[in-house]
N, C-alpha and C positions, 0 to 999 in steps of 0.2 A: 342294330349295329352294336358292337361291344363298347361298353363304357369303362373308363379307367378310374380306379380310385386314386386319392391324393394322399394316402397314408405316408407319413414321414418315417420310414423304417430305419433310417440311420440317425434317429433323434438323439441317441445317447452313446457316447464313446468316452474313452479315457481323456481325450484332449479337450472335450467341450462340456464336461459335466458342470463346470462353473459358468458356462454360457449356453447351456442347453436351450435350443429354440422351442420352448414349451408353448409358444403362442401359435405355432403352426403344426399341430400333431396330425391333422388330416383325419381325425376321428373324434367321436363324441361318446358320452355315457348313454346307456340304453334307456334311461327313464324318460326320454323324450326323443323327438326326431327333428332334423334340421332341413330347411330349404334355403337355397341361395338364389335370389331373383335379381335379374338385371333391373336397374332402376328404370330404364327406358323400356316399357312394355310389360314389365313384371313377368318375364319368361324365366322358368326354372332352369338354372345352369349348374346348380349343385344340389345334391340330395343325399341324405344318409341312407344307408342300406336298410334300416329298420322302418322306413315309412309304411311298409305294408302292415306292420304290427299295429299301427295307430289309425291309419285311414283306409287300409285295405288296398292301397295302390303301390305297386312295386316301384323301386327307384328307377328302373328302366322305363316304366310308363310315365313317371313324373317328369324326367328330364326332357326339355324341349317344349313342354306345355306351359301355357300362361296360367296365372293364378286363377283366372276366371274359368278356364277350361278344366282345371283340376277340381274346383269347388263349385262356384256358381257365379253368374254375372253380378248378382246382388252383393255377394260376399266380396267380389273383386272391387265393386264400387265403394263398399264400406271401407275396405283396406286403402283404396286410393285416396279417399277423403281423409283418412287418418294420416297417411304419409304426407299429404299436401297441406295439412293444417300447420302452418309455420309457427303458430302459437303453442302447438302441442309439443310435449316432451316425449321422445321415443321410449323413455323409461316408463311412461304412463301405461298401465295395464291395457292390453288389447285382448278381448275375448271373442271366441268364434264358436259357432255351433255347426257341426257337420255329422251327418249320418247318426243322429241320436246321441252324440257326445259333445260336451262342452270342453273347449280347450283354452288354456291360457297361453298366449303367444308373446314371447319376448322378442323385440325387434331392435336391431341396430344396423348401422351402415358401415361397410368396409370397402373403401374405394368406390366403385360403381355398383357394388352389390348390396342389396338389402338381405340381411341374414335373419330368418324367422326360425325361432325355436319353439316347438309345440310341446306342451305338457298337458296331460289330462287334468282338468280342473277338479280338485277335491271338494267333497261336500261340506267339510268342516270350516265354513266361513266364520270369521270373527264377527260377533254381533256388535252393534253399536255400544251396548252395555259393557262388553268386554274391553273394547277400545277405550271407553271412558274410565274403566277401572284401572287399566294399565297406565293411562296418563296421570290419573290421580295418585297411583302408587309412586310414580316417578317424582311428582311434585313433593310427596312426603319424603322421598329419598333425599331430595335437595335440602329440605329443611332439617332432616334428621342426621345428616352426614357431616361431620366436622372436618373430614379430610378427603382427599381424592381417593385414597385407598379404600376407605369405608364406602364411598359412593360406588366404586368399581365392584366391591363385593356385593352390594345390593343389586346392581345391574346383572351380575352373573346369576344371582338367585332368581331374578324375574325372568330372564331369558330361558333359564332351565324349565321354569313353569310353562312358558309359552310353547317351546318346541319339544319338550319331553325327553331331552337327551340325558345320558348318564353323567356327563361331566361338561361344565362350561367354565372357561378360564379367560381372564384378561391377561394377555401376553404383551409385556411392555419391552420396547427396544432401548438399548443404551446407545451412545454416540457411535459405536462400532457395529451396531445392529446385532449384537448378542442379545438374546431374549431372556426375560425373567417372568416367571408366573407371579403376577402381581395380585391377583384375586382368583378365587376358585369356589365353585359350587358343584357338589358331586354326590353320588350315591354313598351312603354311609359305609358300605363294605369295600369301597375302592381305596387304593393307596393314594395318599395326598401327593399332589405335585407342587403345591404352594411353596414358593421360595426357591424352587429349582431354577437353574440357569441352563440355557441351550446356546450352542455356538452359532455364529452368524452363518456358517455353512449349512445349517439345517434349513434355512430359508435363503437361498442364494439370491444374488442381485437381480437376476431376470425375473424371479418369482416376486420379489418386492416391487419391481416395476409394474407387474401385472396387478398386484394388490392396490397400487395407486390408481390404476385405470378402472379396474373392475372391483367394486366394493364388496361383492358377495360371491362366494364360491361354495358349491354343494357337491359332495360325493355321497351319493345315497347308498352305495355298496362298493367297498374297496375290492371285492372279488369280481367286479363287473368285467365283461369282455368288451373291449372297445369296438364301437360300431364304425366301420369305414365310411368316408364321404366320397361320393362319386361326382365326376364333372361331366359336362355334356360332350365336349370334344377338345381337341388340341388348341382351339382358339381361346379357350378359357384358361386363365392362369392355373398352374399346378398347385400353387400354395395359396391357402385361404387363411387370412389373419383372423384368428378366433380370440383375440385378446379380450374382447368384451362379451364373449359367449358364456352363458350359464351352464351349458351342457358340455363345454370343452373337455376333452379327454385330458387327464393329467399325466405328469411325468411318471414313467414306470418306476423310477428310483423313489419318488415320493410315495407311490402306492406301496412299494416294498417297505419303506420307512414306517408307514402307518400299520402295515401288517405286522412288522416286528414289534410295534407297540401294543398289538392286540386290538386295534381299533377296527370297527366294522363300517362306520359312516362318520362323515365330518361335515360341519358347516362353519365357514370362516367369514367374519365380517371385518373389514378394514376400518381402522381408526386413524383418520387423517387430521393432523393438527399442524397449523402454520405451514401448509403446503408440503409436509413431510409425513412419512409413515411413522406415526407415534407408537402404534402397536396393533394388535389383533384381538378380536373376540374369537377364541378357538373353541369349538364345540365338538366333543367326541361322544359317539355312541358305540357300544361294543357288540352291536349286531346291525344288519342293514336297516336303514330307516329313511323314508322319503319325507321331507318336511314340506307341507303344502305352501304354495306361493304366498298367501296372505299371512301365514305364520312367519315365514321368512321375512316378509316385509315388516312385520311387527317387531321381530327381533332386531332387524337393521335399524328401525326407528329408535330402539333403546340404545344402540351403539351411537347414533347421532346425538341423542341426549347426553351421553357420556362425553363425547367429543366437545360438545358445547360448554361443558363444565371444566375441561382440562385447564384452560387458561385462567378461568376464574379461581379455581382451587389452587393452582400453582402460585398465582399472584397473592392469594390470601396467605398461603403458607410462607411465601417469601416475605410478605409484609410483616407477619408476626415475628419472623427472625430478624428483620431489618430495623424494627423500632428501636431496640437497644443500640444497634450499630449507629443509627442516625443521631441518637442522643449523645453518644461519645464523640461522633464527628462534629456535631454542633458545639460541643464543649471545647474541642480543640481549636476550631475555627474562630470561636468567639474571643479567645484570649490572644494576647500578643505573644507569638511563639518565640521570637528572638529579637534582641535589640541591637546586637552587633554580629557581624560575620565571625565565625569561629566560636560562638557561644551556644552550643546545642545540648549541653548536659541536662539542663532542666527539661528540655523538650523530650528527650528519650526516657527521662525518669517518669514522665506522665503515663499512668496506666492506660489511659484512653487510647494511646497510640497503638498498643497491642490489641485492645478490645475492638477497635473499628474493623479489624480483619479477623478477629478471633485467632490471632497468631500466638506462637510461643516465643518468638524473638523478633527484634527489629534492629536493623543496622543502617546508620546514615554515614556515607562516605563523602567528605567535602575537603577540598584543598589539601589532600594528602593525609588528612586526619580521619579517625573513625570514632563514632559514638554509638554504643550498642547497649541493649538491654535484653534480658531473657536468655533463651537458649539459641545460640548461633554456632556455625562452624568456626574453625580457626580463622584468624584474620587473614592469613596468607591465602587460604582457600577462598575466602570472601572476595578478596581483591582480584584474584584470578577469575572468579565467577563474574564479577562486575565488568571486567574487561571483555570477557566473552559475550556477555549479554549486550554490551554496547555495540559490538560488531554484528550481532545476530538480530537486533531489534531496531530497525531503522525508524519505526514509529515512536521509539523511546519508551515503550512499556511492554511487559510480557508477564504471563502468569501460567502456572501449570501445577497440577497436583502430583505429577510424576516426572521430576527433573531428570532422572537417569535416562529417560528415553530421548532427551535432547542434549544432555551434557554428560559424557561418560565419566569424567572425574568425580561426579556427584556420588558415585558408588562408595566413595570413601567417607561420606558424611551424611548418609541417608537418615541416621538416627537424629540428626539435628535439622536437616533441611531436605526432606523429600518433596515438599511443596514450597513454592515461592511466589511472591508478587513483587515485580520489579518496576521501578519508575526512574528514568534518567533525570538528573537535575541539571545536566546540560553543559557544565563548564569544562570538564575534562572527561575522558572515557570512564574513569573510576567514580566520578561524582554521581551518586544515586541514593535511593532509599530502597531497602529490601525488607520484606516481611517473610518470616520462615515458619513452616510447620514441620514437625517431625514425622517419621515413618509410622504408619499404623498398619500392622499386619491384619490381613483380611482373609477370611475363609469363604471361598465361593463354592457353593454346592451345585455341581453340574449333574445333569441327567445323562450319565455316561461320559466317557473320556472325550473331551471336545476335539482332541487331535485325531480321532478315528471316525470322522463323520462319513467318509466314503471308503469302502473296502474293495480291493480288487483280488479276485482269486481266479482259479482255472475256469470258472463258469462265467466270468465277466465282472461288471461293477455292481456293488450292493451298498445300500446305506448301512450304517452301524446297527448291530443287533442288540447291543447291551445298553440299557437305560438305567443300570444300577447306579446308586449314588457314588459320585466320584468327586472327592474333595481336593480343591486347589488352595494352597496357601500363597497368597500374593504378598510380595514384599516390595519395598522401594516406592510405595505410594503413601501420600498423606490423605487426610479427609479432603473431599472436593471443596473448592472455594465456592461459596454462594455468589450469585451475581451482585447482591447488595454489598457483600464484603469487598468484592473487586472494585465496584464503583466507588465505595467509600474510600478505599485506599488510594485510588487514582485521583479522586477529588481533593483529598488532603495533600497528596504529593504535588498536585498542580498548584494548590494554594501556597504550599511551602516553597516551591520553585519560584513563584512570582515574588514572594516576600524576600527570598534570598537575593534574587536579581535586583530588587529595589534597594536592598541594603548595599549591594555591591555598587550600584549606580550612585547612591548617596556618598559612599566612601570615596569613589573615584572623583565625584564632584569636589569633595574637600581637597583631595590631592591636587586636582587641576587648579583649584582656586589658590592654594599655597604656591604651586608652581608658577601660576600667572603673576602673583605678587613678587615672586623671586625674579621672574623675567623682567618685570617692570623696573625693579631695583637695578638689575644688571644693565638694562637698556639706558637707565638714567646715568649709570656710571660710564657707559660707552659714549653717551652724548657729552659727558664731561671730558672724556678723552678726546673726542672730536674737537671740542672747544680748545683744549690744550694744543692739539696738533695744528689747528687753524690760526691760533693766536699766539700762545706762549712759545711754541716751537718755531714759528715763522719769524718771530722777532729776532732771536739770536742769529738765525740764518741770514736775515737781511743785514745785520751788523757785520757778519763775517764777509759777506759779499761787498759791503761798503768799504771796509778797511782794506780788503784785498785790492779793490779797484783803485783806492787812493794810493796804495803803494805802487801798483803797476802803472798807473796813469800819470803820477807826479814825476816830472823829469828831474826835480831837485833831490829826489831820494835816490841815493846810490847804494845798490845792494848787489852782492855777487850773483852771477848767472844761475848758480845752483839754487839760491834762495828764490829767485824769480820763478824758476821751474816749480818749486814746491808751493809757492803762493798760487800759481796758476792752477795746479792740481787741486789745491784747497778750494779755490773759487768754483772749479768745475764740480767738485763734490757737493758744495753748497747748493749749486743749481740743480743737481740731480735730486738732492734731498728736498728742495723746494717743489720740484715736479712731482716727486713721490707723495708728498703731503697733499698736494692738490688732487692727485688721483685718488688717494684714500678718501678724501673728503667727498669727491664726486661719487665714489662707490657707496659710501655710507648713506648719501642722500637718496640713492635709488631704492632704499627700503621703504620709502614713503610712497604708498600707492593711492594717496588721497586725491591726486591730480585728476581732474575731470577728463574723460575720454571725449574726443571729437573726431570727426571725419578728417583724415589727413591723406593727401595725395602724395604717394612716394616719388612721383616725378618732380614735385615741388621740393621735396626733401633733398633729392639728388642734386637739383640745381643749386640749392643753398649750400650744400656741402662742397660743390665744385667751386663756388665763389670763395668760400673760406679757405680752400686749399689751392687757390689759383697759382700762387707763387711756386709751391712744390710741384704742381702739375706741369707748369710751364718749363721748369728746369729740365725735366726728362721728356717733354713732349708726349705726355701720357695720353693714350687713346681710350676713351670711356664711351661705351654704348649701352643703350637701355631698350628693353622691349616688354610691352604688356605690363608695366608696373601698375599695381592696383591702388584703389582708394581704400584705406583701412581705418579702423577706429583705434586711436592711440593718443599719446601725449607728444606733442610736436617736438619740444626741445629734447626729449629723450630719443626719439627716432632720428633727429638730426645728429645727435651725438653718436648713435649706433652706426649710421652710414659713414660719418667722418672716421670713426674708429676702423671700420672695415677697409675704407679707401686708403687710410694712412698705413694700415697693416700691409696692404698690397704693395704700396709704394716702398715701404721700408724693406720688404723682402723680395723686391724685384731683382732680376739679373743685372749684372753690371753692363753687359752688352745687350744690344737690341732695344726695341721700343716696348715699354710696359703697356700691356693691354688689359683692360678691366671691362667685363661685360656683366650687365644685370638683366635678368629675365624672370618671368613669373608664370606659374600654372596652378590650377586648382587640383589638389590631390586628397585622397582619404588619409586619415591619421596613419602614419607609417610605423608608429611605435608598437612593439610587441611586449607590453607590460600592463600592469594594472592601471597605468595612467591613460591608457587608450580610451578615447571618448567615442570613437565611431563617427565623428563629424568631419567636415571638409576643412581644409587649410589652404591658404595662399602660400605656396612655396616660392620664395624669392631667392634666386641663386646669384651669388656674387663670385664670379670666376676670374682668376688672374693667370698669367703665364710666368709667374715668378719662380723662386727656387723650390717651392713646395715643401713637403715634410713627409716623414714616414707615418703611415696610417696607424701604427701602434700608439702614436701620441694623439689620436683624434679626439679622445675624451679628456686627457689630462691638460691639453693646452688651454682649456677654459678655466683651469684652477688659478686662483689669485696668486700673483708673483711667480707663476710658472713660466720659465724661459727655455726655449729649445736651442738658442744660439748664444754665443759669447757676447758680452756687453760691448766690448771694444769695437766689434764689427757691426753689430746691429743693436743700436741704443734703444732703451726702453725699460720699463719697470715690471713687465709681465702682468699688467693689470687691465690693459685695454680690452682683451677678449673676455675677461671675467666681468667687466662692466657690460659688455655686449650681451652676455648670457643673462645677466640680471635684468637688463632692459627687456629682453624677450620674455622672461618669466613674468615681469610686471604687466606684459600685454597678453598673458594667457597662452603664450606660445613657447617655442624652444628653438635652439640653434644646433646645427650639426656641421661638421667639417670633414672633408676628405682631401687627401693630397697625394702627390707623387713627386719624389725628389727630382729636381731640375726640370720638371714639367709644369707644375703649378698647383694651385689649391682652389677648392670650391667651398664656400660657406653658404649653407642653406638656412634661410630664415623662415620659420613656419608660424604664420599668423592665422588665428581662427577666423573662419568666415562667419561673420555675425548675421 
């Protein structure tokens, strides 16, 4: 029956060149052949067309057969034991003998398919002595290399000896995955690539992802003709994931790219550090060349050695640079930085403040003032930058070596501040400390124009053909900040922030202490005024009332009627003054919250209030009802005064006709306030409702103000202090009072007591 190949013929087009599905080409390179076996039964369901070139069996004859039927029962048993050994790693070499030939078989699993890739086993095995020599060489590299770059150079030299390639390079990525040739070993007659840069488009994202999964890739001849893979039938998936394949056919764009460089064969080893693709060991040969499996493995081992030293070497280099930084930081932190807020001149004059971040300028903004040293932008630009950074940095800190990429106005002051470290000091948006670095022009040597990585013409898509030196002058950037510099700056800024806050707290404590003393003095004066109002002022009032009553009550004193009227008004005014003084005294006493709270039944309070007001209630035949009044915690005599005030208020403002009705009720409610005072707790809401003359709701807030009156005195007597006293009592009990009214309908006063 006819078998269908799974070649992905639409693999490259203009729309997908940045996301080319290179993991499913449907074909392989011809220096080996591929079998895909179902895990259950090991039946061949995929086979490359070139199987006949290696084992003398065509792909048509292979498909549908089991591994044992193709080779032998004993070989099938050996493979089955290998696959079922859970302790074994599938990357462990598997060797097979068939028809007089030894094969190295690389095995991995893709879904339910075991993928077997067969290569003829070369005779040039590494001897134990050679392995020992290579390991010893690397140990010598470790001790003889003072930097990561030197170590990388020695690794390239060693790998070139192992595989015999014309050029071996360590290719290091930056944060944007542009590449730089970091170390190079080559034939003497070849043009050097060391120091050249390559754009991230040369190795697109999908290729980098495969380098993360498959750590070694070999192209033995870039002129190879891809070998198609066939599947058994339509029940088998048309796409086969070859991400982990060693024989996987590569992108035609990449093949053309290598051809444009004049390369004949390549070997690439991934360098994975901290779960990221740090770089590659890229090996080029200028004619076809197959590298035997064990030589590839030895080269990959060298790459693993290099990866193991990346962190160690970077830390060592960072440590050497940070020793001086830490020394300056310790010097700053060990001394008293400031003694009072607003005194930062000595601080910014300290050279260590610049040295901890290797900066050219420092600015401190606090309380609307600026303190600076070194090279900084204009202060107006600095203030605008600080305000922007406050809004853009919710964490309170920020750093960059290229400010123009984040803040467009920085184009105006790159000469002073292309790089910054920012730390908010937290009191106002402008309060901060800033370190500045100036612009450093940098020449980047590209291997060809990085903007022309893919070219489209009438024949289709092509990689760039030119790799001639292309220089780029980069502006707007400062030298990169080291991690140790950033940490030192942040540590110092945090210590400064704590000290500033401590100074502010200390100064506020002094202010509050002086204010407290002033308030005590004022309260003492008020107490003296209360004494005057309760004693000194009452005495002349009593005498006025006494003399008035003597004149009015003595029949022997004959005075004109007009004088009698004046004396009567004088007596009434004295009584009003007496009442006012008593009310003021009662109001002032409510400021004292030292009275112990106790459980108080509001039903008992209402009964006591009715007894005290019985004469007034009897005069109008007032109807009072109560429902569900609670037991609360409070001061009994204050609560008694509260209820008496509200009942008296209802009587005073009752209608002239009809029977006054006053009702009291209670329910539990959540805190009704919509303000910062809201507690979220439950309250007893005690409503006192009457059917009196009411009031306009626009006065619902102001009627609790002391001496506030809504009606004329001659008709409704009073001093306007009763409701102010009621509000004060509610505040003393941790609650509050509200009122609503409707003219000629009545009023409702709601008392909110917290539920304890």
